[in-house]
MMTF fields as JSON, N, C-alpha, C and O atoms, coordinates in Angstrom:
{
  "mmtfVersion": "1.0.0",
  "mmtfProducer": "UNKNOWN",
  "numBonds": 323,
  "numAtoms": 324,
  "numGroups": 81,
  "numChains": 1,
  "numModels": 1,
  "chainsPerModel": [1],
  "groupsPerChain": [81],
  "chainIdList": ["A"],
  "bondAtomList": [4, 2, 8, 6, 12, 10, 16, 14, 20, 18, 24, 22, 28, 26, 32, 30, 36, 34, 40, 38, 44, 42, 48, 46, 52, 50, 56, 54, 60, 58, 64, 62, 68, 66, 72, 70, 76, 74, 80, 78, 84, 82, 88, 86, 92, 90, 96, 94, 100, 98, 104, 102, 108, 106, 112, 110, 116, 114, 120, 118, 124, 122, 128, 126, 132, 130, 136, 134, 140, 138, 144, 142, 148, 146, 152, 150, 156, 154, 160, 158, 164, 162, 168, 166, 172, 170, 176, 174, 180, 178, 184, 182, 188, 186, 192, 190, 196, 194, 200, 198, 204, 202, 208, 206, 212, 210, 216, 214, 220, 218, 224, 222, 228, 226, 232, 230, 236, 234, 240, 238, 244, 242, 248, 246, 252, 250, 256, 254, 260, 258, 264, 262, 268, 266, 272, 270, 276, 274, 280, 278, 284, 282, 288, 286, 292, 290, 296, 294, 300, 298, 304, 302, 308, 306, 312, 310, 316, 314, 320, 318],
  "bondOrderList": [1, 1, 1, 1, 1, 1, 1, 1, 1, 1, 1, 1, 1, 1, 1, 1, 1, 1, 1, 1, 1, 1, 1, 1, 1, 1, 1, 1, 1, 1, 1, 1, 1, 1, 1, 1, 1, 1, 1, 1, 1, 1, 1, 1, 1, 1, 1, 1, 1, 1, 1, 1, 1, 1, 1, 1, 1, 1, 1, 1, 1, 1, 1, 1, 1, 1, 1, 1, 1, 1, 1, 1, 1, 1, 1, 1, 1, 1, 1, 1],
  "groupList": [{"groupName": "MET", "atomNameList": ["N", "CA", "C", "O"], "elementList": ["N", "C", "C", "O"], "formalChargeList": [0, 0, 0, 0], "bondAtomList": [1, 0, 2, 1, 3, 2], "bondOrderList": [1, 1, 2], "singleLetterCode": "M", "chemCompType": "L-PEPTIDE LINKING"}, {"groupName": "ILE", "atomNameList": ["N", "CA", "C", "O"], "elementList": ["N", "C", "C", "O"], "formalChargeList": [0, 0, 0, 0], "bondAtomList": [1, 0, 2, 1, 3, 2], "bondOrderList": [1, 1, 2], "singleLetterCode": "I", "chemCompType": "L-PEPTIDE LINKING"}, {"groupName": "VAL", "atomNameList": ["N", "CA", "C", "O"], "elementList": ["N", "C", "C", "O"], "formalChargeList": [0, 0, 0, 0], "bondAtomList": [1, 0, 2, 1, 3, 2], "bondOrderList": [1, 1, 2], "singleLetterCode": "V", "chemCompType": "L-PEPTIDE LINKING"}, {"groupName": "PRO", "atomNameList": ["N", "CA", "C", "O"], "elementList": ["N", "C", "C", "O"], "formalChargeList": [0, 0, 0, 0], "bondAtomList": [1, 0, 2, 1, 3, 2], "bondOrderList": [1, 1, 2], "singleLetterCode": "P", "chemCompType": "L-PEPTIDE LINKING"}, {"groupName": "TYR", "atomNameList": ["N", "CA", "C", "O"], "elementList": ["N", "C", "C", "O"], "formalChargeList": [0, 0, 0, 0], "bondAtomList": [1, 0, 2, 1, 3, 2], "bondOrderList": [1, 1, 2], "singleLetterCode": "Y", "chemCompType": "L-PEPTIDE LINKING"}, {"groupName": "THR", "atomNameList": ["N", "CA", "C", "O"], "elementList": ["N", "C", "C", "O"], "formalChargeList": [0, 0, 0, 0], "bondAtomList": [1, 0, 2, 1, 3, 2], "bondOrderList": [1, 1, 2], "singleLetterCode": "T", "chemCompType": "L-PEPTIDE LINKING"}, {"groupName": "ASP", "atomNameList": ["N", "CA", "C", "O"], "elementList": ["N", "C", "C", "O"], "formalChargeList": [0, 0, 0, 0], "bondAtomList": [1, 0, 2, 1, 3, 2], "bondOrderList": [1, 1, 2], "singleLetterCode": "D", "chemCompType": "L-PEPTIDE LINKING"}, {"groupName": "ALA", "atomNameList": ["N", "CA", "C", "O"], "elementList": ["N", "C", "C", "O"], "formalChargeList": [0, 0, 0, 0], "bondAtomList": [1, 0, 2, 1, 3, 2], "bondOrderList": [1, 1, 2], "singleLetterCode": "A", "chemCompType": "L-PEPTIDE LINKING"}, {"groupName": "ARG", "atomNameList": ["N", "CA", "C", "O"], "elementList": ["N", "C", "C", "O"], "formalChargeList": [0, 0, 0, 0], "bondAtomList": [1, 0, 2, 1, 3, 2], "bondOrderList": [1, 1, 2], "singleLetterCode": "R", "chemCompType": "L-PEPTIDE LINKING"}, {"groupName": "SER", "atomNameList": ["N", "CA", "C", "O"], "elementList": ["N", "C", "C", "O"], "formalChargeList": [0, 0, 0, 0], "bondAtomList": [1, 0, 2, 1, 3, 2], "bondOrderList": [1, 1, 2], "singleLetterCode": "S", "chemCompType": "L-PEPTIDE LINKING"}, {"groupName": "LEU", "atomNameList": ["N", "CA", "C", "O"], "elementList": ["N", "C", "C", "O"], "formalChargeList": [0, 0, 0, 0], "bondAtomList": [1, 0, 2, 1, 3, 2], "bondOrderList": [1, 1, 2], "singleLetterCode": "L", "chemCompType": "L-PEPTIDE LINKING"}, {"groupName": "GLU", "atomNameList": ["N", "CA", "C", "O"], "elementList": ["N", "C", "C", "O"], "formalChargeList": [0, 0, 0, 0], "bondAtomList": [1, 0, 2, 1, 3, 2], "bondOrderList": [1, 1, 2], "singleLetterCode": "E", "chemCompType": "L-PEPTIDE LINKING"}, {"groupName": "GLY", "atomNameList": ["N", "CA", "C", "O"], "elementList": ["N", "C", "C", "O"], "formalChargeList": [0, 0, 0, 0], "bondAtomList": [1, 0, 2, 1, 3, 2], "bondOrderList": [1, 1, 2], "singleLetterCode": "G", "chemCompType": "PEPTIDE LINKING"}, {"groupName": "PHE", "atomNameList": ["N", "CA", "C", "O"], "elementList": ["N", "C", "C", "O"], "formalChargeList": [0, 0, 0, 0], "bondAtomList": [1, 0, 2, 1, 3, 2], "bondOrderList": [1, 1, 2], "singleLetterCode": "F", "chemCompType": "L-PEPTIDE LINKING"}, {"groupName": "GLN", "atomNameList": ["N", "CA", "C", "O"], "elementList": ["N", "C", "C", "O"], "formalChargeList": [0, 0, 0, 0], "bondAtomList": [1, 0, 2, 1, 3, 2], "bondOrderList": [1, 1, 2], "singleLetterCode": "Q", "chemCompType": "L-PEPTIDE LINKING"}],
  "groupTypeList": [0, 1, 2, 3, 4, 5, 6, 7, 0, 8, 9, 2, 7, 6, 6, 10, 8, 8, 8, 5, 1, 7, 11, 2, 10, 6, 10, 7, 3, 7, 7, 8, 1, 7, 10, 7, 10, 7, 10, 12, 6, 6, 6, 10, 6, 10, 13, 2, 8, 5, 9, 12, 10, 6, 8, 6, 11, 7, 8, 8, 8, 10, 8, 7, 14, 8, 14, 1, 12, 8, 7, 3, 9, 2, 7, 12, 7, 8, 3, 8, 9],
  "groupIdList": [1, 2, 3, 4, 5, 6, 7, 8, 9, 10, 11, 12, 13, 14, 15, 16, 17, 18, 19, 20, 21, 22, 23, 24, 25, 26, 27, 28, 29, 30, 31, 32, 33, 34, 35, 36, 37, 38, 39, 40, 41, 42, 43, 44, 45, 46, 47, 48, 49, 50, 51, 52, 53, 54, 55, 56, 57, 58, 59, 60, 61, 62, 63, 64, 65, 66, 67, 68, 69, 70, 71, 72, 73, 74, 75, 76, 77, 78, 79, 80, 81],
  "secStructList": [7, 7, 7, 7, 2, 2, 2, 2, 1, 7, 7, 2, 2, 2, 2, 2, 2, 2, 2, 2, 2, 2, 2, 2, 2, 6, 1, 7, 2, 2, 2, 2, 2, 2, 2, 2, 2, 2, 2, 2, 2, 2, 2, 2, 2, 2, 2, 2, 2, 2, 2, 7, 7, 7, 2, 2, 2, 2, 2, 2, 2, 2, 2, 2, 2, 2, 2, 6, 6, 7, 7, 7, 7, 2, 2, 2, 2, 1, 7, 7, 7],
  "xCoordList": [-159.352, -158.453, -159.261, -160.124, -158.972, -159.669, -158.794, -157.631, -159.368, -158.654, -159.065, -160.255, -158.088, -158.452, -159.261, -159.042, -160.191, -161.074, -160.289, -160.637, -159.241, -158.488, -157.741, -157.506, -157.365, -156.687, -157.643, -157.229, -158.909, -159.889, -160.425, -160.942, -160.323, -160.874, -159.873, -158.674, -160.379, -159.549, -159.589, -160.632, -158.49, -158.415, -158.642, -157.888, -159.689, -159.976, -158.828, -158.436, -158.289, -157.176, -155.952, -155.275, -155.653, -154.5, -154.704, -153.771, -155.927, -156.216, -156.043, -155.451, -156.551, -156.422, -154.962, -154.528, -154.204, -152.781, -152.031, -151.229, -152.282, -151.608, -151.965, -151.101, -153.253, -153.691, -153.069, -152.646, -153.017, -152.425, -150.946, -150.457, -150.231, -148.799, -148.591, -147.707, -149.398, -149.266, -149.528, -148.831, -150.535, -150.846, -149.702, -149.355, -149.125, -148.021, -146.792, -146.097, -146.511, -145.347, -145.499, -144.501, -146.738, -146.974, -146.77, -146.679, -146.699, -146.521, -145.092, -144.15, -144.953, -143.628, -142.972, -143.674, -141.64, -140.966, -141.424, -141.607, -141.61, -142.054, -143.452, -143.736, -144.314, -145.659, -145.618, -146.414, -144.699, -144.544, -144.125, -144.63, -143.195, -142.738, -143.885, -144.079, -144.636, -145.78, -146.797, -147.356, -147.037, -147.96, -147.455, -148.222, -146.179, -145.597, -145.709, -146.045, -145.431, -145.531, -146.978, -147.24, -147.914, -149.324, -149.8, -150.55, -149.365, -149.741, -149.166, -149.83, -147.95, -147.343, -148.101, -148.304, -148.52, -149.309, -150.653, -151.119, -151.272, -152.547, -152.371, -153.203, -151.286, -151.014, -150.77, -151.241, -150.037, -149.785, -151.099, -151.329, -151.959, -153.257, -154.098, -154.754, -154.08, -154.82, -154.268, -155.036, -152.946, -152.32, -152.669, -152.923, -152.681, -153.046, -154.474, -154.736, -155.394, -156.797, -156.996, -157.778, -156.308, -156.526, -155.75, -156.156, -154.643, -153.819, -154.176, -153.869, -154.818, -155.133, -153.95, -154.039, -152.85, -151.662, -151.77, -152.521, -151.009, -150.94, -149.991, -149.274, -149.997, -149.244, -147.736, -147.1, -147.169, -145.725, -145.349, -144.361, -146.144, -145.851, -146.034, -145.255, -147.044, -147.265, -146.067, -145.604, -145.569, -144.408, -143.184, -142.434, -142.976, -141.834, -141.961, -140.982, -143.167, -143.369, -143.101, -142.473, -143.574, -143.352, -141.863, -141.366, -141.158, -139.703, -139.001, -138.116, -139.391, -138.764, -139.049, -138.165, -140.262, -140.61, -139.818, -139.475, -139.524, -138.731, -137.322, -136.703, -136.799, -135.424, -135.291, -134.199, -136.385, -136.326, -135.906, -136.525, -134.878, -134.43, -133.535, -133.114, -133.237, -132.363, -130.911, -130.535, -130.117, -128.687, -127.984, -128.329, -127.011, -126.263, -125.542, -125.072, -125.464, -124.802, -123.286, -122.731, -122.628, -121.167, -120.591, -119.571, -121.243, -120.741, -120.76, -119.873, -121.747, -121.833, -120.833, -120.543, -120.299, -119.378, -117.923, -117.069, -117.64, -116.257, -115.857, -116.659, -114.632, -114.175, -113.984, -113.545, -114.326, -114.144, -112.704, -112.071, -112.203, -110.821, -110.732, -109.633],
  "yCoordList": [35.398, 36.251, 37.352, 37.982, 37.565, 38.59, 39.843, 39.785, 40.969, 42.25, 42.965, 43.149, 43.369, 44.099, 45.352, 45.993, 45.683, 46.832, 48.111, 48.876, 48.341, 49.585, 49.663, 50.761, 48.532, 48.549, 48.93, 49.538, 48.578, 48.838, 50.264, 50.757, 50.929, 52.271, 53.338, 53.227, 54.359, 55.501, 56.502, 56.711, 57.092, 58.088, 59.474, 59.927, 60.137, 61.501, 62.419, 63.3, 62.215, 63.045, 62.855, 63.83, 61.611, 61.369, 62.021, 62.59, 61.937, 62.574, 64.086, 64.7, 64.684, 66.125, 66.524, 67.534, 65.73, 66.016, 65.978, 66.869, 64.96, 64.865, 66.052, 66.62, 66.413, 67.526, 68.846, 69.66, 69.052, 70.276, 70.359, 71.417, 69.254, 69.23, 69.552, 70.333, 68.956, 69.205, 70.683, 71.277, 71.267, 72.68, 73.586, 74.542, 73.286, 74.112, 73.956, 74.937, 72.743, 72.524, 73.226, 73.537, 73.477, 74.19, 75.702, 76.404, 76.209, 77.642, 78.069, 77.285, 79.311, 79.901, 80.063, 80.188, 80.064, 80.213, 81.427, 81.329, 82.556, 83.756, 83.552, 84.024, 82.852, 82.581, 81.61, 81.732, 80.653, 79.732, 80.49, 80.232, 81.428, 82.227, 83.08, 83.173, 83.694, 84.508, 83.651, 84.089, 82.441, 81.526, 81.161, 81.172, 80.84, 80.48, 81.639, 81.431, 82.843, 84.014, 84.261, 84.592, 84.101, 84.294, 83.258, 83.588, 82.013, 80.972, 81.268, 81.042, 81.767, 82.14, 83.275, 83.261, 84.262, 85.366, 84.877, 85.332, 83.941, 83.375, 82.66, 82.796, 81.9, 81.191, 82.163, 81.944, 83.235, 84.241, 84.895, 85.095, 85.228, 85.823, 84.884, 85.324, 83.609, 82.619, 82.557, 82.507, 82.56, 82.53, 83.781, 83.701, 84.932, 86.187, 86.092, 86.452, 85.607, 85.519, 84.538, 84.807, 83.421, 82.398, 82.662, 82.208, 83.385, 83.614, 84.899, 85.041, 85.828, 87.106, 88.064, 89.132, 87.7, 88.554, 89.525, 89.291, 90.625, 91.491, 90.836, 89.892, 91.341, 90.716, 90.653, 89.635, 91.725, 91.733, 90.738, 90.014, 90.704, 89.76, 88.321, 87.444, 88.076, 86.729, 86.298, 85.162, 87.215, 86.905, 86.599, 85.669, 87.38, 87.13, 85.759, 85.022, 85.428, 84.126, 82.967, 81.979, 83.086, 82.019, 81.865, 80.745, 82.972, 82.893, 82.223, 81.39, 82.582, 81.991, 80.492, 79.711, 80.087, 78.662, 77.863, 76.707, 78.469, 77.755, 77.487, 76.508, 78.339, 78.19, 77.16, 76.64, 76.858, 75.899, 74.527, 73.991, 73.978, 72.639, 72.564, 71.473, 73.686, 73.659, 73.686, 74.426, 72.878, 72.843, 73.899, 74.084, 74.585, 75.566, 74.882, 73.751, 75.571, 75.035, 75.089, 76.128, 73.975, 73.922, 74.771, 75.437, 74.747, 75.51, 77.012, 77.743, 77.46, 78.881, 79.318, 80.508, 78.362, 78.701, 78.753, 79.312, 78.174, 78.155, 79.507, 80.168, 79.92, 81.176, 80.982, 79.93, 82.023, 81.96, 82.284, 83.135, 81.591, 81.852, 82.488, 82.77],
  "zCoordList": [-49.87, -49.132, -48.443, -49.054, -47.187, -46.417, -46.359, -45.96, -46.761, -46.723, -45.438, -45.183, -44.631, -43.409, -43.745, -44.772, -42.866, -43.056, -43.328, -44.227, -42.56, -42.701, -44.029, -44.533, -44.603, -45.903, -47.028, -48.015, -46.886, -47.933, -47.871, -48.874, -46.753, -46.582, -47.028, -46.771, -47.692, -48.062, -46.916, -46.295, -46.652, -45.595, -46.187, -47.048, -45.714, -46.169, -45.764, -46.529, -44.563, -44.092, -44.978, -45.305, -45.375, -46.256, -47.623, -48.189, -48.15, -49.443, -49.346, -50.233, -48.282, -48.091, -47.935, -48.489, -47.18, -46.973, -48.301, -48.583, -49.116, -50.426, -51.332, -51.999, -51.34, -52.18, -51.711, -52.531, -50.4, -49.858, -50.193, -50.59, -50.035, -50.361, -51.843, -52.193, -52.7, -54.14, -54.461, -55.282, -53.809, -54.058, -53.609, -54.302, -52.461, -51.956, -52.838, -53.103, -53.295, -54.157, -55.506, -56.156, -55.933, -57.187, -57.052, -58.06, -55.818, -55.604, -55.929, -55.809, -56.338, -56.531, -55.158, -54.154, -55.1, -53.803, -52.999, -51.786, -53.652, -52.932, -52.339, -51.238, -53.065, -52.566, -51.384, -50.453, -51.419, -50.277, -49.026, -47.933, -49.195, -48.056, -47.521, -46.309, -48.412, -47.99, -47.237, -46.232, -47.718, -47.044, -45.654, -44.691, -45.545, -44.248, -43.259, -42.093, -43.713, -42.839, -42.415, -41.259, -43.348, -43.026, -42.006, -41.088, -42.167, -41.206, -39.831, -38.819, -39.786, -38.515, -37.844, -36.63, -38.64, -38.104, -37.57, -36.525, -38.303, -37.849, -36.511, -35.614, -36.382, -35.126, -33.981, -32.865, -34.253, -33.221, -32.797, -31.605, -33.752, -33.425, -32.565, -31.62, -32.887, -32.085, -30.666, -29.704, -30.527, -29.207, -28.409, -27.208, -29.069, -28.401, -27.865, -26.718, -28.698, -28.28, -27.129, -26.217, -27.161, -26.131, -24.85, -23.78, -24.94, -23.752, -23.013, -21.83, -23.699, -23.083, -23.045, -22.439, -23.68, -23.724, -24.892, -25.839, -24.817, -25.994, -27.001, -26.669, -28.218, -29.317, -29.034, -29.306, -28.495, -28.223, -27.128, -27.253, -26.051, -24.966, -25.435, -25.062, -26.24, -26.782, -27.628, -27.524, -28.468, -29.306, -28.441, -28.738, -27.367, -26.468, -25.794, -25.684, -25.349, -24.694, -25.644, -25.264, -26.872, -27.848, -28.156, -28.272, -28.288, -28.526, -27.357, -27.555, -26.138, -24.951, -24.891, -24.541, -25.224, -25.191, -26.211, -25.964, -27.356, -28.372, -27.884, -28.301, -27.005, -26.533, -25.423, -25.192, -24.733, -23.624, -24.149, -25.068, -23.575, -23.936, -25.156, -25.541, -25.767, -26.943, -26.497, -25.587, -27.143, -26.848, -27.7, -28.867, -27.127, -27.924, -29.089, -28.966, -30.191, -31.365, -31.198, -30.84, -31.458, -31.405, -32.531, -32.353, -33.686, -34.828, -34.528, -34.967, -33.799, -33.471, -32.417, -32.292, -31.652, -30.571, -31.039, -30.349, -32.206, -32.701, -33.265, -33.925, -33.013, -33.612, -35.121, -35.586, -35.853, -37.317, -37.661, -37.036, -38.663, -39.067, -40.415, -40.894]
}
């Protein structure tokens, strides 16, 4: 029986992904939130450095880009009873 090359090889990226997921799942909820916020701050800092914008303008641009193409929520448009 011939085993395809890709089936026999271990993926370093898959191993790293599994290990990272396991580490994050072991964190307390508050630590997960802190990690998510820190990653978001890191991404914003990277965008500021690469775009040449100040931090506030970069944040406004990212918020505006998230809204492009989003459909309004039907649930948000209904009156509450």
